[in-house]
C-alpha positions in Angstrom: 58.5 36.6 -45.0 58.9 34.6 -41.7 62.6 34.0 -42.3 63.5 37.7 -42.7 65.5 39.5 -40.0 62.4 41.5 -39.0 59.4 39.4 -39.9 56.0 41.0 -40.0 54.4 38.3 -37.8 56.0 36.6 -34.9 54.3 33.3 -34.7 55.0 30.6 -32.1 53.3 27.5 -33.6 53.1 24.5 -31.4 51.3 21.3 -31.8 48.8 20.8 -29.1 46.4 17.8 -28.7 42.8 18.7 -28.4 40.4 17.3 -25.8 38.4 15.4 -28.5 41.6 13.9 -29.9 42.5 12.5 -26.5 39.0 11.0 -26.0 39.1 9.4 -29.4 42.5 7.9 -28.7 41.3 6.5 -25.3 38.3 4.9 -27.0 40.6 3.4 -29.8 42.9 2.0 -27.2 40.1 0.3 -25.3 38.9 -1.1 -28.6 42.4 -2.5 -29.2 42.5 -4.0 -25.7 39.1 -5.6 -26.3 40.2 -7.0 -29.6 43.5 -8.3 -28.0 41.3 -10.1 -25.4 39.2 -11.6 -28.1 42.2 -12.9 -30.0 43.7 -14.6 -27.0 41.2 -17.5 -27.2 39.2 -17.1 -30.4 37.5 -20.5 -30.3 36.1 -20.0 -26.8 34.9 -16.5 -27.8 33.4 -17.8 -30.9 31.2 -20.2 -28.9 30.1 -17.5 -26.5 29.1 -15.4 -29.5 27.1 -18.3 -31.0 25.3 -18.9 -27.6 24.5 -15.2 -27.3 23.1 -15.0 -30.8 21.0 -18.1 -30.2 19.7 -16.7 -26.9 18.8 -13.5 -28.7 16.8 -15.3 -31.3 15.0 -17.3 -28.6 14.1 -14.1 -26.9 12.7 -12.6 -30.1 10.6 -15.8 -30.8 9.4 -15.8 -27.2 8.4 -12.1 -27.6 6.4 -13.0 -30.7 4.7 -16.0 -29.1 3.9 -14.3 -25.8 0.2 -14.0 -25.2 -0.1 -10.3 -24.7 2.1 -9.5 -27.8 0.3 -12.0 -30.0 -3.1 -10.5 -29.0 -1.8 -7.1 -29.9 -0.5 -8.3 -33.3 -3.8 -10.0 -34.1 -5.7 -6.8 -33.4 -3.6 -4.8 -35.8 
């Protein structure tokens, strides 16, 4: 039908990138750049992750031991 001499419809189909697709591609490129930075020195980044996890657990324990929070937990 479209390849006839006189087609019924004259379509001009063009691929166009949507706004959402461009945002998703920018986010994926930034994740790739972050992953590339992590892989540059994985041992050093591993120790930073260990330290941040330990500090997070220390904060949680301090929150549970804190006087105001422990009094609230006892009342419940």
